[in-house]
Structure formats: structure tokens, C-alpha cells
C-alpha positions in Angstrom: 4.9 -5.9 7.1 8.6 -4.9 7.2 8.9 -5.5 3.4 5.8 -3.3 2.9 7.5 -0.5 4.8 10.6 -0.9 2.6 8.6 -0.7 -0.6 6.8 2.4 0.7 10.1 4.1 1.6 11.4 3.3 -1.9 8.4 5.1 -3.4 8.2 8.0 -1.0 10.9 8.4 1.6 10.6 10.5 4.7 7.2 9.5 5.9 6.4 7.8 9.2 4.7 4.8 7.6 4.5 2.9 10.9 2.1 5.5 12.4 0.6 7.6 9.6 -3.1 6.9 8.9 -3.6 9.7 6.3 -1.2 8.7 3.4 -3.9 9.4 0.8 -5.9 12.1 2.6 -2.7 14.2 3.3 -1.3 13.5 -0.2 1.8 11.7 1.0 1.0 9.3 -1.8 -0.3 10.6 -5.1 -2.0 8.8 -7.9 1.3 7.9 -9.7 2.7 6.6 -6.4 -0.4 4.4 -6.0 0.0 3.0 -9.5 3.7 2.1 -8.7 2.8 0.8 -5.3 0.1 -1.5 -6.7 2.5 -3.0 -9.2 5.2 -3.5 -6.5 2.8 -5.1 -4.1 1.4 -7.4 -6.7 4.9 -8.6 -7.7 6.3 -8.8 -4.2 3.4 -10.5 -2.5 2.1 -12.6 -5.5 -1.4 -11.0 -5.4 -3.7 -9.3 -7.8 -5.2 -6.1 -6.5 -8.6 -5.6 -8.2 -9.6 -2.1 -9.2 -12.4 -2.1 -6.6 -9.7 -2.5 -3.9 -7.8 0.7 -4.9 -9.6 3.0 -2.5 -8.3 5.4 0.1 -9.4 3.1 3.0 -7.0 0.4 1.8 -4.1 2.8 1.2 -4.3 5.4 3.9 -2.0 3.5 6.2 0.6 0.7 6.0 -1.6 -1.3 8.4 -4.6 -1.0 6.1 -2.4 -2.1 3.1 -1.1 -5.0 5.1 -4.6 -6.1 6.0 -5.6 -5.9 2.3 -2.5 -7.9 1.2 -3.2 -10.6 3.8 -6.8 -10.8 2.8 -6.0 -11.1 -0.9 -3.3 -13.7 -0.2 -5.9 -15.8 1.7 -8.5 -15.4 -1.0 -5.8 -16.6 -3.4 
């Protein structure tokens, strides 16, 4: 989770990623940030994020992203 927070801060600094649950809803992350984020997460965590997973529910919080990453790693 710590590395995820670091990646998020590299993309958009100044957001409380530990507690924010509205990253998409409140436009902290825009579509370009999401594209960059997906690429970074795939490289860093050795996963493939299918298009069907790129939904606000999976990207509104660091916790939701971490749960998606963990699930995709387990599915391998």
C-alpha cells in the first residue's frame, strides 16, 4: 500500500490519499491521470488491469485501488 501512495503522489501531489474516498468524484484524478496510473500500477505490481476494472469504484480511494491490485495479483 505504501508504494501505491508513492505512485499516487507522483501523479498528483497534495492529496490525502490515505483518507480520501472521492478521488474520481471530486476530480482529484482526471482521465489522463488514470491512464498514467493504470500503466504505473501494471508495471509496479506486475498485473494487467482489464478495461472493465477501470471504473470509479476501483479508483475513488487508495484502499479500493489496493483491493483491486491484490485481487488481480491473486487471479494472476
